[in-house]
VOKOLPA-934635 format. One record per residue: residue in one letter; x, y, z of N, C-alpha, C, CB in turn. Coordinates in steps of 0.05 Angstrom, whole numbers. Glycine has a CB too. Layout:
<sites>
a;X;Y;Z;X;Y;Z;X;Y;Z;X;Y;Z
...
</sites>
This chain:
<sites>
m;-514;-60;12;-486;-64;20;-473;-37;24;-471;-81;-1
d;-460;-33;47;-447;-8;53;-419;-7;40;-445;-4;83
f;-414;15;26;-388;20;14;-372;39;32;-391;31;-15
k;-346;36;31;-328;53;47;-307;66;29;-314;38;70
n;-299;90;36;-278;103;22;-251;91;29;-277;134;28
l;-233;90;10;-206;80;15;-188;104;22;-195;64;-9
g;-179;105;47;-162;127;55;-175;154;50;-135;126;41
n;-158;174;42;-169;200;35;-173;202;5;-149;223;45
t;-188;184;-6;-193;184;-35;-222;184;-41;-179;159;-48
d;-228;186;-67;-256;183;-75;-262;155;-84;-262;203;-98
l;-243;136;-80;-248;108;-87;-265;95;-65;-221;93;-91
q;-284;80;-73;-301;66;-54;-300;36;-59;-330;76;-56
t;-302;22;-37;-301;-8;-38;-323;-20;-22;-274;-18;-28
p;-334;-42;-32;-352;-58;-15;-336;-71;7;-368;-79;-31
p;-349;-83;27;-334;-95;49;-316;-119;41;-353;-104;71
i;-323;-131;18;-307;-153;7;-295;-145;-20;-324;-179;5
i;-269;-147;-22;-255;-143;-47;-248;-170;-59;-229;-125;-43
f;-252;-173;-85;-245;-199;-97;-216;-201;-104;-262;-204;-122
g;-203;-222;-94;-175;-227;-99;-171;-242;-126;-163;-243;-77
g;-157;-228;-145;-154;-239;-171;-132;-259;-175;-151;-217;-190
n;-120;-269;-153;-98;-288;-156;-107;-314;-168;-86;-293;-128
v;-133;-320;-167;-142;-345;-179;-145;-345;-209;-170;-352;-166
f;-146;-321;-221;-149;-319;-250;-123;-328;-264;-156;-290;-258
g;-126;-347;-282;-103;-357;-296;-88;-379;-280;-84;-335;-302
w;-99;-385;-257;-86;-406;-240;-107;-428;-236;-76;-394;-213
t;-123;-425;-215;-144;-445;-210;-169;-441;-227;-151;-446;-181
l;-171;-418;-240;-193;-413;-259;-181;-406;-286;-211;-390;-248
d;-192;-418;-307;-183;-410;-334;-199;-386;-343;-188;-434;-354
e;-195;-377;-367;-208;-352;-376;-238;-354;-375;-199;-345;-404
k;-250;-375;-385;-279;-378;-386;-290;-378;-357;-287;-403;-400
e;-278;-393;-340;-287;-394;-312;-284;-367;-298;-272;-416;-297
s;-262;-353;-304;-257;-327;-292;-278;-307;-301;-229;-317;-300
f;-285;-307;-327;-306;-289;-337;-332;-294;-322;-310;-292;-367
k;-339;-319;-318;-364;-326;-304;-365;-314;-276;-368;-356;-303
i;-343;-318;-261;-341;-307;-234;-342;-276;-234;-316;-316;-220
l;-328;-264;-252;-327;-235;-254;-355;-224;-261;-307;-226;-276
d;-370;-237;-279;-397;-229;-285;-415;-230;-260;-409;-246;-307
e;-412;-251;-245;-429;-254;-221;-421;-234;-199;-426;-283;-210
l;-396;-229;-197;-387;-208;-177;-399;-181;-183;-356;-206;-177
l;-398;-173;-209;-408;-147;-216;-438;-146;-212;-402;-141;-246
e;-452;-167;-218;-481;-168;-214;-488;-166;-185;-492;-195;-225
k;-472;-177;-167;-477;-176;-139;-468;-149;-126;-464;-199;-125
g;-452;-133;-141;-444;-108;-130;-416;-108;-118;-462;-99;-110
y;-400;-129;-122;-373;-130;-112;-355;-119;-135;-364;-160;-104
t;-351;-93;-134;-340;-79;-156;-310;-73;-153;-354;-53;-160
c;-298;-81;-132;-269;-76;-127;-254;-102;-132;-264;-65;-98
i;-235;-101;-151;-219;-125;-159;-190;-119;-153;-224;-132;-189
d;-177;-138;-139;-149;-135;-131;-133;-156;-146;-146;-138;-101
t;-112;-147;-160;-94;-165;-174;-65;-156;-170;-102;-167;-204
a;-47;-167;-186;-19;-160;-185;-6;-169;-211;-4;-172;-160
d;16;-156;-218;30;-164;-243;40;-192;-241;53;-145;-248
v;48;-201;-217;59;-228;-213;39;-251;-214;75;-229;-188
y;13;-244;-210;-8;-265;-211;-11;-275;-240;-35;-254;-200
s;-12;-299;-247;-8;-323;-232;17;-337;-241;-33;-342;-234
r;39;-325;-237;65;-334;-247;72;-362;-237;86;-314;-240
w;62;-369;-213;70;-394;-201;58;-419;-214;62;-394;-172
a;38;-415;-231;26;-438;-245;44;-447;-268;-2;-431;-255
d;44;-473;-273;61;-485;-294;55;-471;-321;56;-515;-296
g;76;-463;-334;74;-451;-360;68;-421;-360;53;-465;-375
n;63;-409;-337;57;-381;-335;82;-364;-332;37;-376;-312
e;80;-339;-341;102;-320;-339;96;-297;-320;108;-309;-366
g;72;-295;-310;63;-272;-295;46;-255;-313;87;-256;-283
g;28;-240;-301;10;-223;-316;-15;-236;-326;25;-212;-339
e;-18;-262;-321;-42;-277;-331;-68;-266;-319;-39;-306;-325
s;-67;-260;-293;-91;-249;-280;-99;-222;-292;-87;-246;-250
e;-79;-204;-295;-84;-178;-307;-96;-181;-335;-59;-161;-308
k;-85;-199;-351;-95;-203;-378;-124;-211;-379;-78;-223;-393
i;-131;-230;-361;-159;-239;-360;-178;-217;-352;-162;-263;-341
i;-170;-202;-331;-187;-180;-322;-189;-158;-344;-175;-167;-296
g;-167;-152;-357;-168;-132;-378;-186;-140;-401;-140;-128;-389
k;-184;-165;-410;-200;-175;-432;-230;-175;-424;-192;-204;-440
w;-235;-183;-399;-263;-182;-389;-274;-154;-389;-265;-195;-361
m;-259;-135;-378;-269;-107;-376;-274;-96;-404;-249;-90;-362
k;-257;-103;-423;-260;-92;-450;-284;-105;-464;-235;-97;-467
e;-287;-131;-462;-309;-144;-475;-336;-136;-463;-306;-175;-474
r;-336;-133;-437;-362;-126;-424;-366;-96;-423;-362;-137;-395
q;-346;-80;-430;-347;-51;-430;-355;-41;-402;-368;-41;-450
v;-340;-50;-381;-347;-43;-354;-325;-30;-338;-356;-69;-339
r;-304;-20;-352;-282;-8;-338;-291;13;-318;-262;3;-357
d;-310;29;-326;-319;51;-308;-335;42;-284;-335;70;-324
k;-342;16;-283;-357;5;-260;-339;-9;-240;-378;-14;-270
i;-313;-11;-247;-295;-27;-230;-274;-9;-217;-281;-48;-248
t;-270;-13;-191;-247;-2;-177;-225;-22;-178;-254;6;-147
l;-204;-15;-193;-184;-35;-201;-157;-29;-186;-179;-34;-231
a;-148;-50;-172;-122;-48;-158;-103;-69;-169;-126;-52;-127
t;-78;-61;-174;-58;-80;-181;-32;-72;-167;-53;-82;-212
k;-11;-88;-170;13;-84;-154;38;-86;-170;13;-104;-131
v;60;-76;-159;86;-76;-172;107;-83;-151;92;-49;-186
g;129;-95;-160;152;-99;-141;160;-128;-137;145;-88;-115
s;142;-147;-144;149;-175;-141;169;-184;-162;124;-193;-143
d;181;-207;-157;200;-218;-176;185;-229;-200;217;-241;-163
m;188;-216;-223;175;-224;-247;195;-239;-266;163;-200;-262
g;215;-251;-254;235;-265;-270;262;-252;-269;225;-268;-298
q;264;-228;-257;289;-214;-256;307;-224;-233;284;-185;-253
g;296;-241;-216;312;-253;-195;310;-239;-168;340;-254;-203
q;296;-217;-167;294;-202;-141;271;-183;-143;320;-188;-135
k;261;-175;-119;241;-155;-117;253;-128;-125;228;-154;-89
n;236;-110;-136;247;-85;-146;225;-63;-144;257;-88;-175
i;231;-42;-128;213;-19;-128;229;7;-133;199;-17;-100
s;249;5;-151;263;28;-160;245;44;-179;290;20;-174
k;252;69;-183;236;87;-200;234;76;-229;247;115;-200
n;257;70;-240;257;61;-268;240;35;-272;286;56;-278
y;243;17;-253;228;-8;-255;198;-3;-253;237;-28;-233
i;190;13;-234;161;19;-230;149;32;-255;157;37;-205
l;163;51;-266;152;65;-290;149;46;-313;171;88;-298
k;167;27;-316;165;7;-338;143;-13;-332;192;-7;-341
a;143;-23;-307;123;-43;-299;94;-32;-301;129;-53;-271
a;91;-7;-294;64;5;-295;53;4;-324;64;33;-285
q;70;11;-343;61;11;-371;54;-18;-380;83;23;-389
e;69;-37;-371;63;-65;-378;37;-74;-366;86;-83;-369
s;32;-66;-341;6;-73;-328;-17;-59;-343;6;-64;-299
l;-14;-34;-350;-35;-20;-365;-42;-34;-391;-27;9;-370
k;-21;-44;-405;-25;-58;-430;-40;-84;-426;2;-63;-444
r;-32;-99;-406;-46;-124;-400;-75;-119;-391;-31;-140;-378
l;-79;-99;-376;-106;-92;-366;-124;-78;-386;-104;-76;-341
q;-112;-70;-409;-126;-57;-430;-141;-32;-420;-145;-76;-444
t;-127;-16;-404;-139;8;-393;-119;31;-393;-150;3;-365
d;-129;55;-391;-111;78;-390;-103;86;-362;-125;102;-403
y;-116;74;-342;-109;82;-315;-115;59;-295;-126;107;-307
i;-100;60;-273;-104;41;-251;-114;58;-227;-77;26;-244
d;-135;49;-215;-146;64;-192;-128;64;-168;-173;53;-184
l;-117;41;-162;-100;38;-138;-76;20;-144;-117;26;-114
y;-53;32;-142;-28;18;-150;-11;13;-125;-12;34;-171
y;-6;-12;-119;7;-20;-94;37;-25;-98;-6;-44;-82
t;53;-17;-78;79;-29;-74;74;-57;-62;98;-11;-55
h;80;-77;-78;73;-104;-70;91;-115;-47;74;-123;-94
w;117;-112;-51;137;-120;-32;159;-99;-30;148;-148;-38
d;172;-97;-8;195;-80;-5;219;-94;-17;200;-72;25
d;237;-78;-30;262;-91;-39;285;-85;-19;269;-80;-67
d;279;-70;2;299;-64;23;324;-50;13;307;-90;37
r;323;-39;-11;345;-24;-23;338;4;-31;356;-40;-47
t;315;7;-43;308;32;-55;298;52;-34;286;28;-76
p;309;77;-34;299;97;-15;269;101;-20;314;124;-19
v;254;105;2;225;109;-1;218;133;-18;212;112;27
e;235;153;-17;230;177;-34;231;171;-64;250;199;-27
e;249;153;-71;251;145;-99;226;130;-109;276;128;-104
t;217;112;-92;193;97;-99;169;116;-102;187;76;-78
l;166;134;-83;143;152;-83;145;172;-106;142;168;-57
s;169;179;-114;172;197;-137;164;184;-163;202;207;-139
a;167;158;-165;157;144;-188;127;145;-190;166;114;-188
y;114;141;-167;85;143;-166;76;172;-172;75;134;-139
q;91;191;-163;84;219;-168;83;224;-198;104;238;-155
e;102;213;-213;103;216;-242;79;202;-255;129;206;-253
l;73;179;-245;50;163;-256;23;177;-251;50;135;-245
i;21;188;-227;-4;203;-221;-6;228;-238;-4;211;-191
k;16;242;-242;16;266;-258;8;261;-287;44;279;-258
n;16;238;-298;9;232;-326;-17;216;-329;31;217;-340
g;-30;212;-306;-57;199;-307;-57;169;-309;-72;209;-330
a;-34;156;-306;-32;127;-308;-44;114;-283;-3;119;-312
i;-41;126;-260;-53;116;-235;-66;139;-221;-31;102;-217
k;-85;131;-204;-99;152;-188;-88;154;-160;-129;145;-186
y;-85;131;-146;-76;132;-118;-57;108;-114;-100;131;-98
i;-44;109;-91;-24;87;-85;-30;74;-58;4;98;-86
g;-21;49;-57;-22;34;-32;3;19;-28;-47;15;-32
a;6;6;-5;30;-10;1;21;-37;13;49;5;20
s;37;-57;9;32;-83;20;57;-95;31;19;-101;-2
n;55;-107;54;77;-123;65;101;-106;74;86;-143;46
l;99;-80;76;121;-64;87;124;-68;117;118;-34;80
s;149;-66;127;152;-66;156;141;-40;167;183;-69;163
p;135;-40;193;125;-15;205;145;8;201;120;-19;234
a;171;3;202;191;24;199;190;36;171;219;14;205
r;188;19;151;188;29;123;161;43;117;193;6;103
l;140;33;128;114;47;124;115;74;137;91;30;135
r;126;76;161;129;101;175;146;121;159;140;97;203
d;169;111;150;187;128;134;173;138;109;212;112;126
s;157;121;96;143;129;72;122;150;78;129;104;59
l;107;147;99;87;167;106;100;193;114;69;156;129
n;122;192;128;137;217;135;147;231;110;160;211;154
a;157;215;91;168;227;66;145;240;50;182;206;49
s;122;228;50;99;239;36;92;266;48;75;220;37
n;92;268;74;85;292;88;106;314;86;79;287;117
d;131;306;89;153;326;90;162;335;62;177;314;104
k;159;319;42;170;325;15;149;327;-7;190;304;8
s;124;330;2;101;333;-17;101;311;-38;103;360;-31
l;104;286;-29;102;263;-47;76;249;-42;127;244;-42
p;67;232;-61;42;218;-58;43;201;-32;36;200;-82
k;19;198;-21;17;183;4;3;156;-1;1;199;25
y;13;135;13;-1;110;12;-28;113;26;16;88;26
q;-49;108;11;-76;111;22;-87;85;33;-94;121;0
v;-75;63;25;-85;36;34;-61;19;41;-102;23;12
f;-63;3;62;-43;-16;68;-55;-44;68;-30;-10;96
q;-43;-62;53;-53;-89;51;-34;-109;65;-56;-97;20
q;-46;-126;81;-30;-145;97;-46;-170;102;-20;-132;123
e;-32;-192;108;-45;-216;116;-58;-212;143;-24;-240;118
y;-83;-220;145;-98;-217;170;-122;-236;170;-107;-188;175
n;-124;-252;190;-146;-271;193;-146;-282;221;-144;-294;172
l;-165;-298;227;-167;-309;254;-143;-326;262;-192;-326;256
m;-129;-337;242;-105;-352;248;-80;-335;252;-100;-372;226
n;-80;-312;240;-56;-295;241;-64;-265;243;-39;-299;215
r;-62;-255;268;-70;-227;273;-45;-209;278;-88;-226;297
d;-22;-221;283;1;-206;292;12;-186;272;23;-225;300
k;9;-192;246;20;-174;225;6;-148;223;20;-189;199
v;-18;-146;234;-34;-121;233;-36;-109;260;-61;-127;221
e;-45;-124;280;-50;-113;306;-24;-106;320;-66;-133;324
g;-21;-81;326;4;-70;337;12;-45;322;26;-91;335
d;38;-43;314;48;-19;302;34;-12;276;78;-22;297
i;29;-31;259;16;-26;233;-11;-13;237;14;-52;217
l;-27;-25;255;-54;-15;260;-53;13;270;-69;-33;279
k;-35;19;289;-33;46;300;-24;66;279;-13;46;323
l;-5;58;263;5;76;241;-18;83;222;28;63;226
c;-33;62;214;-54;67;195;-77;83;206;-65;40;185
q;-84;78;231;-106;93;243;-98;122;247;-114;81;270
t;-73;127;255;-63;155;260;-62;170;234;-35;154;272
n;-56;157;211;-51;171;186;-74;167;166;-26;161;173
n;-97;157;176;-121;152;159;-114;136;135;-133;179;151
v;-100;114;139;-93;95;118;-112;71;122;-63;86;119
s;-127;64;101;-144;41;102;-128;16;103;-164;41;79
i;-139;-5;115;-127;-31;115;-145;-51;101;-121;-41;144
t;-133;-65;81;-147;-87;68;-131;-112;74;-150;-82;37
t;-145;-134;76;-132;-158;86;-131;-180;65;-146;-169;111
y;-108;-193;62;-106;-216;44;-103;-242;61;-83;-214;24
f;-106;-265;48;-108;-290;62;-129;-289;83;-80;-298;75
s;-151;-275;77;-173;-271;97;-185;-297;107;-194;-253;84
l;-184;-317;90;-195;-343;99;-173;-363;104;-214;-355;77
a;-148;-353;109;-125;-370;115;-122;-392;95;-128;-382;143
s;-122;-384;69;-119;-403;47;-140;-424;46;-91;-416;48
g;-164;-418;56;-186;-436;55;-190;-452;81;-183;-455;33
f;-171;-450;99;-173;-465;124;-198;-457;140;-148;-461;142
l;-204;-432;141;-226;-422;157;-253;-428;145;-223;-392;161
t;-254;-440;121;-280;-449;111;-288;-474;125;-278;-454;81
g;-269;-488;138;-275;-513;152;-272;-538;135;-303;-511;162
k;-264;-535;110;-262;-559;93;-237;-575;97;-265;-550;64
y;-217;-563;111;-192;-577;117;-191;-582;147;-168;-561;107
r;-197;-606;156;-196;-612;184;-177;-635;192;-224;-620;193
t;-168;-649;172;-148;-670;176;-127;-669;154;-161;-698;177
k;-105;-682;157;-84;-683;137;-94;-696;111;-60;-698;147
d;-112;-715;114;-124;-728;90;-140;-708;73;-142;-751;99
d;-152;-688;86;-167;-668;71;-149;-651;52;-182;-650;90
l;-124;-650;58;-105;-633;43;-93;-647;20;-83;-624;62
e;-95;-673;18;-82;-688;-3;-92;-680;-30;-85;-718;1
g;-73;-673;-48;-81;-665;-75;-91;-636;-78;-101;-683;-86
q;-90;-621;-56;-100;-593;-57;-78;-574;-63;-113;-586;-30
n;-84;-553;-80;-65;-533;-87;-54;-518;-63;-77;-513;-106
r;-70;-515;-42;-62;-499;-19;-51;-515;4;-87;-483;-10
k;-44;-539;-1;-34;-557;20;-11;-544;36;-25;-583;8
d;8;-533;23;32;-522;37;24;-498;54;53;-514;17
f;3;-484;46;-5;-460;61;-20;-468;87;-23;-442;44
v;-34;-490;85;-54;-497;106;-44;-517;126;-79;-508;94
k;-24;-534;119;-17;-557;136;-9;-549;164;7;-571;123
d;3;-526;168;11;-518;195;-12;-509;213;32;-496;194
y;-35;-505;201;-59;-496;217;-72;-519;231;-78;-483;199
l;-65;-544;224;-79;-567;235;-68;-574;263;-77;-591;217
d;-68;-555;281;-59;-559;308;-82;-553;327;-34;-542;315
d;-78;-554;353;-99;-549;372;-110;-521;369;-89;-554;401
h;-93;-502;364;-101;-474;360;-121;-472;337;-77;-456;356
g;-113;-483;314;-131;-482;291;-157;-497;295;-117;-494;267
k;-156;-520;308;-181;-535;313;-199;-520;333;-174;-562;325
n;-188;-505;351;-204;-489;370;-218;-466;356;-186;-478;393
i;-204;-454;337;-216;-433;321;-239;-444;304;-195;-419;303
l;-235;-467;291;-256;-479;275;-280;-486;293;-245;-505;262
k;-275;-495;317;-298;-501;335;-314;-476;341;-287;-513;362
s;-301;-454;346;-315;-429;351;-330;-419;326;-296;-407;360
l;-317;-422;303;-331;-415;278;-355;-432;274;-311;-418;254
d;-353;-458;279;-375;-477;276;-399;-467;293;-367;-505;284
e;-393;-459;317;-415;-451;336;-428;-426;327;-404;-448;364
v;-412;-406;319;-424;-380;310;-439;-384;284;-402;-358;307
a;-428;-400;266;-441;-404;240;-467;-418;244;-422;-421;222
e;-468;-438;261;-493;-453;266;-514;-434;278;-488;-476;285
e;-506;-417;296;-525;-398;309;-538;-380;288;-510;-381;330
h;-522;-371;268;-533;-352;249;-543;-366;223;-512;-332;242
g;-538;-392;221;-547;-406;197;-532;-399;172;-576;-401;193
i;-506;-393;175;-490;-386;152;-464;-403;153;-483;-356;152
s;-447;-400;133;-423;-416;130;-401;-405;148;-413;-416;101
n;-381;-423;153;-358;-415;169;-343;-392;154;-339;-438;173
a;-342;-394;128;-328;-373;113;-342;-346;116;-327;-380;83
g;-369;-346;116;-383;-321;120;-377;-309;147;-413;-327;118
v;-375;-326;168;-369;-315;195;-340;-305;196;-373;-338;216
a;-321;-319;184;-293;-311;185;-289;-284;171;-276;-332;172
l;-303;-280;148;-301;-255;134;-315;-232;150;-313;-257;106
a;-338;-239;161;-353;-219;177;-336;-210;201;-380;-230;187
w;-322;-229;214;-305;-221;236;-284;-200;228;-290;-246;247
i;-272;-205;204;-251;-186;195;-263;-158;190;-238;-196;169
i;-285;-157;176;-295;-130;168;-308;-116;191;-316;-133;145
n;-311;-130;214;-320;-116;238;-298;-110;258;-341;-134;252
r;-273;-116;250;-250;-110;268;-242;-80;266;-226;-128;261
p;-232;-68;287;-224;-40;287;-202;-35;266;-214;-32;314
g;-206;-14;250;-185;-6;231;-186;-20;205;-159;-9;243
i;-203;-40;201;-204;-55;176;-226;-44;158;-209;-86;182
t;-218;-38;134;-237;-27;114;-250;-48;98;-223;-7;96
a;-235;-68;89;-246;-90;73;-229;-114;74;-250;-80;43
a;-241;-137;70;-227;-163;68;-225;-171;39;-241;-185;85
i;-202;-180;32;-198;-191;5;-202;-221;6;-169;-184;-7
a;-219;-231;-12;-224;-260;-13;-228;-268;-42;-249;-267;4
s;-222;-294;-47;-225;-305;-74;-247;-326;-74;-198;-317;-84
a;-254;-334;-98;-274;-356;-101;-268;-370;-127;-303;-345;-100
t;-272;-396;-128;-269;-411;-152;-295;-423;-162;-248;-433;-148
k;-316;-420;-147;-342;-430;-155;-363;-409;-148;-348;-457;-141
s;-385;-409;-163;-407;-391;-157;-417;-394;-128;-430;-395;-176
s;-418;-419;-119;-428;-424;-92;-411;-411;-71;-430;-454;-87
h;-385;-407;-77;-368;-394;-57;-375;-365;-52;-338;-396;-66
l;-388;-353;-72;-395;-324;-69;-417;-320;-48;-404;-313;-95
k;-431;-342;-41;-451;-340;-20;-440;-330;6;-465;-367;-16
a;-415;-338;11;-402;-329;36;-398;-299;37;-375;-343;40
f;-393;-286;13;-390;-257;12;-416;-244;21;-383;-248;-17
d;-439;-254;10;-465;-243;17;-471;-247;46;-487;-255;-1
e;-464;-270;57;-469;-276;85;-453;-257;103;-461;-305;91
a;-428;-252;95;-410;-235;112;-420;-207;113;-382;-236;101
t;-430;-197;90;-439;-169;89;-467;-165;101;-439;-159;60
a;-482;-187;104;-509;-185;115;-512;-191;144;-527;-203;99
v;-495;-210;154;-498;-219;182;-491;-197;202;-481;-244;187
q;-505;-198;224;-498;-180;247;-487;-196;269;-524;-164;256
l;-460;-197;271;-448;-212;293;-451;-196;319;-418;-217;287
s;-459;-211;339;-463;-198;365;-436;-193;379;-481;-215;383
k;-437;-178;400;-413;-174;416;-403;-200;427;-419;-154;440
a;-421;-218;435;-413;-244;445;-400;-261;424;-438;-259;457
d;-410;-259;399;-398;-274;376;-370;-264;372;-415;-269;351
m;-366;-238;371;-339;-227;366;-320;-235;389;-340;-197;364
e;-330;-234;414;-313;-241;437;-305;-271;436;-327;-235;463
k;-324;-288;428;-317;-317;426;-295;-321;405;-343;-332;418
l;-297;-308;382;-277;-312;361;-251;-299;369;-288;-299;335
n;-252;-276;381;-228;-263;390;-213;-280;410;-234;-235;403
e;-228;-292;429;-215;-308;450;-202;-333;437;-236;-316;471
a;-216;-346;419;-205;-370;407;-180;-364;391;-226;-383;388
s;-180;-341;377;-157;-335;360;-134;-323;377;-165;-315;339
s;-139;-315;401;-118;-304;418;-104;-325;435;-130;-283;437
k;-114;-349;437;-103;-368;455;-75;-376;449;-120;-393;456
k;-68;-377;423;-41;-384;415;-21;-363;425;-38;-387;385
k;-29;-338;423;-12;-316;434;-7;-320;464;-25;-289;428
q;-28;-326;478;-25;-330;507;-7;-354;514;-53;-334;519
q;-10;-375;498;7;-399;503;36;-393;497;-3;-422;485
d;40;-377;475;68;-370;467;81;-353;489;68;-356;440
n;65;-336;501;76;-318;522;82;-334;547;57;-296;528
</sites>
């Protein structure tokens, strides 16, 4: 498996990063440990989480994912084998997003405690609060880097204007630079990356990692009718995909998957990691069998014709909208 550097850093990632949003939500601690053990054995050593994961589950306060990962790393004594990313800025009960300096400094210490580690490899601005000057946010990270609490920083979900302002501030005022940008990107939704964000990241050597890489499970092919969604945790995320556009994409995935003898999920992930400017796809799994798609995606060689077929299917909605 080929590893890539994240931005201008010494951090390396496999083509698939594991999304820790499932820990403490759809997976309990025992199930999470099992998946984490299997990931490490297979060589998927980059884990992505956030302070807010999995606050949305009944009875949770946030931080559950970090706690599970921290306990696992400590019990297995594997901290040095993991590239660990977490995030700050989401609403953790305070009623609003917050990326002010004081909040970041406090939240970082809380994440470190939950993760049972002295340092975070990659610390993301999770969401913009649209209030805090970019220089203030970056100065908080500068302090955390100086004291060894974090190594590098990334951003997620920023507008092109705020990302541009942040990169300019880093250059002009000798502040830390976002090395990675994380955004939703998949065959169902390409617009949030392709365009200004992609150009900005390519120009400034910022890696792009993608979340919702399987469109909340839709691209696995298991949701094809409204009946398939009944009783599913991801119903609200997926229901709008059951239109002609979504069905056309599934048809193309079916064809490419059959040709290569792999799963739809494997093809969908392979498409992402072969797209220009993309460093790695973030994906989750709740069963051991789901990890097979990771191996398929990193091993398959999609042809130019395969990529064109998938590109065309996923572009048709744009053409119709125009």
